[in-house]
C-alpha positions in Angstrom: 58.6 83.7 98.5 56.1 84.1 95.6 57.0 82.9 92.1 56.6 85.6 89.3 55.3 83.1 86.6 53.0 81.3 89.0 51.5 84.6 90.2 50.9 85.7 86.5 49.2 82.4 85.9 47.1 82.8 89.0 46.1 86.3 87.9 45.2 85.2 84.4 43.0 82.4 85.8 41.2 84.8 88.2 40.5 87.0 85.2 39.4 84.1 83.1 36.8 83.2 85.8 35.0 86.5 85.1 32.1 86.2 82.7 32.9 89.4 80.8 36.6 88.8 80.2 38.2 87.7 76.9 41.9 87.1 76.0 43.4 88.0 72.7 46.9 88.0 71.4 49.7 86.0 69.8 50.6 82.5 71.1 47.7 82.3 73.6 46.3 79.0 72.2 49.3 77.5 70.4 52.3 78.7 72.5 55.6 79.5 71.1 56.6 82.2 73.6 57.4 82.1 77.3 54.4 84.2 78.1 52.1 81.5 76.6 52.7 79.3 79.6 50.6 81.5 81.8 47.5 80.9 79.6 47.6 77.1 79.3 45.0 76.5 81.9 42.5 79.0 80.4 39.8 77.5 78.2 40.2 78.1 74.5 36.7 79.5 74.3 38.0 82.5 76.3 40.9 83.1 73.9 41.3 84.5 70.4 44.6 83.7 68.7 45.7 86.8 66.8 48.0 87.0 63.8 50.9 89.5 63.8 48.5 92.5 63.4 49.0 94.6 66.5 47.0 97.6 65.4 44.1 95.4 64.5 44.4 93.6 67.8 44.1 96.9 69.8 41.2 98.0 67.6 39.3 94.7 68.3 40.1 95.1 72.0 38.6 98.6 72.0 35.5 97.3 70.2 35.0 94.5 72.6 35.3 96.9 75.5 32.7 99.2 74.0 30.4 96.2 73.8 30.8 95.5 77.5 33.6 93.0 77.6 36.9 93.4 79.5 39.5 92.2 77.0 42.9 91.2 78.2 45.0 92.0 75.2 48.4 90.5 75.2 51.5 91.9 73.4 54.6 89.7 73.9 56.9 92.7 74.0 56.7 96.5 74.3 58.3 96.7 70.8 55.1 95.1 69.4 52.8 97.5 71.2 54.5 100.3 69.3 52.7 99.0 66.2 49.4 99.4 68.0 50.2 103.0 69.1 47.6 104.6 66.8 44.7 102.6 68.2 46.0 102.9 71.8 47.0 106.6 71.8 44.4 108.1 69.4 41.4 105.9 70.1 41.3 103.9 73.3 43.0 106.6 75.4 40.8 109.4 74.0 37.3 107.8 73.8 36.4 108.9 77.4 37.5 112.4 76.5 35.8 112.5 73.1 32.5 111.3 74.5 32.7 113.4 77.6 32.7 110.3 79.8 29.7 108.6 78.0 32.0 105.7 77.0 34.6 104.3 79.4 36.0 101.2 77.7 38.0 99.0 80.0 40.9 97.1 78.4 43.7 95.3 80.3 46.9 95.4 78.2 49.5 92.9 79.2 53.0 93.5 77.8 56.4 92.3 78.7 59.9 93.7 78.6 62.2 91.2 76.9 64.9 89.4 78.8 68.4 88.7 77.6 68.7 85.2 79.1 68.5 82.3 78.4 68.5 83.6 74.8 69.1 87.3 73.8 66.2 88.3 71.5 68.2 91.3 70.3 67.3 95.0 70.4 64.0 94.9 68.6 62.6 92.8 71.5 64.2 94.4 74.5 62.5 97.8 74.6 60.8 99.2 77.8 58.6 102.1 76.8 56.8 102.4 80.1 57.9 106.1 80.7 57.2 107.1 77.1 53.7 105.8 77.1 53.1 107.4 80.5 53.9 110.7 78.9 51.5 110.4 76.0 48.5 108.6 77.5 46.0 110.8 79.2 43.4 108.4 80.6 45.2 105.0 80.7 47.2 104.0 83.8 50.4 102.1 83.2 51.5 99.7 86.0 55.0 98.2 85.9 55.1 95.0 87.9 58.5 94.4 89.3 57.8 91.8 92.0 55.6 88.8 92.2 53.5 90.1 95.1 52.3 93.0 93.0 50.8 90.8 90.2 47.4 89.5 91.5 46.4 92.7 93.2 47.3 94.8 90.2 45.3 92.7 87.8 42.3 92.6 90.1 42.5 96.3 90.5 42.7 96.8 86.7 39.6 94.6 86.3 37.6 96.4 89.0 
């Protein structure tokens, strides 16, 4: 049986091997959150440690994508992605429509739903806004990974 964390690490390493990928988010270089463990084997030159500035992070991700990179932008919880909603909903999601397909930025957004064990992070870290975002995004596909066997194929598909 496949291990969820190991498959996430494997997917991140596969993406890191691509010349045009770049990772940005909180705790990528310095740890501090469980998600950080899946980035430990990725070279620091492929990572940009971000402050708690989610809207800025999504804007930088969009800019990198417009310049030909494939950023993997990491938000530790859905609740944090809410702060980046302006950049995500009004900019990244609409660029392809506003430019009539001239620009097709590719950004892989990694976000997690909080878990209550071993420590309950409380309500502001337990949100799952998958369905809400599906309703408001027009050009961005949301994939919810519920089993380990989905992880590597989903990230490779997102890259390609």
